[in-house]
C-alpha positions as CSV (number, residue, x, y, z in Angstrom):
1,M,49.5,278.6,156.3
2,S,51.9,276.5,158.5
3,E,49.5,274.4,160.2
4,N,46.6,272.9,158.0
5,K,44.1,273.2,160.6
6,L,40.8,275.3,160.4
7,K,41.4,277.2,163.6
8,Y,44.6,279.0,161.9
9,D,42.6,280.1,159.1
10,N,42.3,283.7,159.2
11,T,39.5,283.5,157.0
12,Y,37.5,281.5,159.4
13,H,38.3,284.4,162.4
14,K,36.8,286.6,160.0
15,V,33.5,284.9,159.1
16,L,33.1,284.6,162.9
17,K,33.1,288.5,163.5
18,Y,31.2,289.2,160.9
19,G,28.3,286.9,161.8
20,A,28.3,288.2,165.6
21,V,28.3,292.0,164.1
22,A,25.9,291.1,161.8
23,F,23.7,289.2,164.1
24,L,23.7,292.1,167.1
25,V,22.9,294.7,164.3
26,L,20.2,292.6,163.4
27,I,18.5,292.5,166.7
28,L,18.9,296.4,167.3
29,I,17.0,297.1,164.4
30,E,14.4,295.1,165.0
31,L,14.3,296.6,168.6
32,L,14.1,300.1,166.7
33,A,11.4,298.9,164.5
34,Y,9.2,297.4,167.2
35,V,9.7,300.8,169.1
36,G,8.5,302.6,165.9
37,W,6.6,300.6,164.3
38,F,5.5,297.1,165.5
39,K,4.4,298.0,168.4
40,L,1.2,298.7,166.9
41,I,1.0,295.1,165.9
42,P,-1.6,293.3,168.9
43,E,0.6,290.6,170.8
44,F,3.5,291.4,168.2
45,F,6.2,289.5,170.6
46,T,4.1,287.3,171.6
47,K,3.5,285.9,167.9
48,Y,6.6,286.8,166.3
49,G,9.8,287.2,169.0
50,I,11.0,283.8,169.1
51,W,10.6,283.7,165.8
52,L,12.6,286.7,164.8
53,L,15.6,285.1,166.6
54,Y,15.3,281.7,164.9
55,L,15.4,284.0,161.3
56,N,18.4,286.1,162.8
57,I,20.3,282.7,163.7
58,S,19.5,281.0,160.0
59,V,20.2,284.4,157.9
60,V,23.5,285.1,159.8
61,S,24.5,281.0,160.3
62,I,23.2,280.6,156.3
63,S,25.3,283.7,155.3
64,M,28.5,283.1,156.8
65,S,28.9,279.7,155.6
66,I,28.7,281.1,152.0
67,L,31.0,284.3,153.2
68,Y,33.7,281.3,153.9
69,V,32.8,279.9,150.3
70,L,33.3,283.4,148.4
71,L,36.3,284.6,151.0
72,N,38.3,281.5,149.6
73,K,37.6,281.1,145.7
74,T,39.4,278.3,144.0
75,K,38.2,275.9,141.3
76,V,36.1,272.7,142.8
77,P,35.8,268.9,141.8
78,C,32.2,268.2,140.5
79,M,31.9,266.6,143.6
80,T,32.4,269.2,146.3
81,G,30.7,271.3,144.1
82,M,27.8,269.6,144.1
83,M,28.2,269.3,148.2
84,I,28.4,272.9,147.9
85,G,25.7,273.2,146.5
86,M,23.2,270.8,148.2
87,T,24.3,271.9,151.1
88,I,23.6,275.7,151.0
89,G,20.3,274.9,148.9
90,M,19.1,272.6,151.5
91,Q,19.5,274.5,154.7
92,I,18.6,277.7,153.0
93,G,15.3,275.7,152.2
94,M,15.0,273.5,155.9
95,M,15.7,277.1,158.1
96,I,14.1,279.8,156.4
97,G,11.0,277.6,155.4
98,A,10.6,276.5,158.7
99,V,10.6,279.5,160.6
100,I,7.9,281.0,157.9
101,G,6.1,278.1,158.1
102,A,5.8,278.0,161.8
103,T,4.5,282.0,161.2
104,N,2.6,281.7,158.1
105,G,1.6,278.0,157.2
106,Y,2.7,275.9,154.8
107,F,2.3,277.7,151.5
108,T,4.1,280.6,152.6
109,G,6.7,278.8,153.8
110,A,7.6,276.8,151.3
111,M,7.2,279.6,148.6
112,A,9.7,281.6,150.6
113,G,12.5,278.6,151.2
114,M,11.8,276.8,147.7
115,I,12.8,280.4,145.8
116,L,15.6,280.8,148.4
117,G,17.1,277.7,148.6
118,S,16.7,276.7,145.2
119,I,18.3,280.3,144.4
120,G,21.3,279.7,146.9
121,G,21.8,276.4,145.9
122,I,22.4,277.3,141.4
123,I,24.9,280.2,142.9
124,A,26.8,277.7,145.3
125,G,26.7,274.6,142.9
126,F,28.4,277.0,140.5
127,S,31.7,276.9,142.1
128,S,32.6,273.9,140.3
129,K,31.6,275.0,136.6
130,S,29.6,272.3,136.9
131,T,25.9,271.7,135.7
132,M,25.6,268.6,138.3
133,S,26.7,270.8,140.9
134,W,23.9,273.5,140.3
135,L,21.1,271.4,139.5
136,Q,21.9,269.5,143.1
137,G,21.9,273.0,144.4
138,L,18.2,273.2,142.6
139,M,16.9,269.9,143.6
140,A,18.3,270.8,147.4
141,G,16.4,274.0,147.4
142,I,13.1,272.4,145.8
143,M,13.6,269.2,148.5
144,G,14.4,271.4,151.8
145,G,11.9,274.7,150.9
146,T,8.7,272.2,150.9
147,M,10.3,269.8,153.7
148,G,11.2,273.0,156.2
149,P,7.7,274.6,156.9
150,M,6.3,271.0,157.0
151,I,8.0,269.9,160.0
152,S,7.3,273.3,161.7
153,V,3.8,273.0,160.0
154,M,3.8,269.5,161.2
155,I,4.8,269.9,164.8
156,F,2.9,273.0,165.5
157,T,0.7,271.9,168.1
158,D,2.9,269.2,169.5
159,R,6.0,270.6,171.7
160,I,7.2,273.0,169.1
161,M,9.2,275.4,171.4
162,I,10.8,272.6,172.4
163,F,11.9,270.8,169.4
164,M,13.1,274.4,167.5
165,P,15.9,274.4,169.8
166,F,17.4,271.1,168.8
167,Y,16.4,271.7,165.1
168,V,18.2,274.8,165.0
169,L,21.4,273.5,167.2
170,L,21.7,270.5,164.7
171,N,21.2,273.0,161.3
172,L,24.0,275.2,163.2
173,I,26.6,271.8,163.3
174,L,25.7,270.7,160.0
175,L,26.7,274.6,159.2
176,W,29.8,274.5,161.0
177,G,30.7,270.9,159.0
178,F,30.0,272.3,155.7
179,I,32.9,275.1,156.6
180,K,35.2,273.1,157.7
181,M,34.7,270.2,154.9
182,Y,35.3,273.0,152.6
183,H,38.7,274.2,154.5
184,E,39.8,270.2,154.1
185,E,38.7,269.6,150.3
186,A,39.4,273.5,149.2
187,V,41.3,275.7,151.4
188,E,44.4,273.5,153.0
189,G,47.3,273.0,150.6
190,N,45.6,274.8,147.7
191,R,48.6,276.6,145.9
192,E,45.9,278.0,143.4
193,L,43.9,279.7,145.9
194,V,42.7,282.7,145.6
195,R,41.3,285.4,148.7
196,K,39.1,287.2,148.1
197,N,38.3,290.6,150.2
198,I,34.8,291.0,151.8
199,D,34.0,294.0,153.7
200,L,31.6,294.1,156.4
201,L,29.4,296.6,155.5
202,T,28.7,294.6,152.9
203,F,28.2,291.7,154.9
204,V,25.9,293.0,157.6
205,S,24.0,295.1,154.8
206,A,23.6,292.1,152.9
207,C,22.0,290.6,156.0
208,I,19.6,293.4,156.4
209,I,18.0,292.8,153.4
210,I,17.4,289.4,153.5
211,A,16.0,289.6,157.3
212,A,13.9,292.5,156.3
213,L,12.2,291.3,152.9
214,L,11.8,288.2,155.6
215,I,10.2,289.6,158.4
216,V,7.9,291.5,156.0
217,I,6.9,288.2,154.8
218,M,6.3,286.8,158.1
219,V,4.2,290.3,159.2
220,Y,2.3,290.9,156.1
221,G,2.7,287.8,154.1
222,P,-0.8,285.4,153.5
223,K,-1.1,283.5,156.3
224,S,-3.0,279.4,156.5
225,P,-6.4,279.8,158.1
226,I,-4.7,278.1,161.5
227,F,-2.5,281.0,161.7
228,A,-4.6,284.0,160.8
């Protein structure tokens, strides 16, 4: 790259394009699913409508962050690897856990957020081939996965609809900052960088599978008494 700025990184623009397409495809599939099946569930939109939107935002934005790392493969220092593992593990747990917690209660939200956050944090932490990095990812997944639903359950009866847009926006800013951090620490000026190619279909398919699994949990998973 002639200029070491994020906006001139071609993979950054690819990530934005992939994310926009995946988000629109998820919305379309969910509308079709509603017409074909979910409309049979009483008050489906009242119970799940806004949370499906937040789920789509969470799944796509986190996947975009992971995609940027996968497209720019390189060996990173232990400290950078710890930051990668911590950010991915924490954000999966905090964002996914909060959404599931708001529809199903603390137990299901914590289980979904903790398991997915731990898996994502461990995988992301392996970017530096350091035990400390994947341990940091695991710890962040456990912490974020249990804190995310705690937040939504505790604030559920106290203006959660006002709280959530701010919560999601700040998490999106954090993920954008993560991409910028990885660019500065591992991409710009790196002669050992290997550009990987992940096609659009693979990315969108991964988002669909993850979102579908989480929607099934939201609709049919265990619910705390207050959410039943």
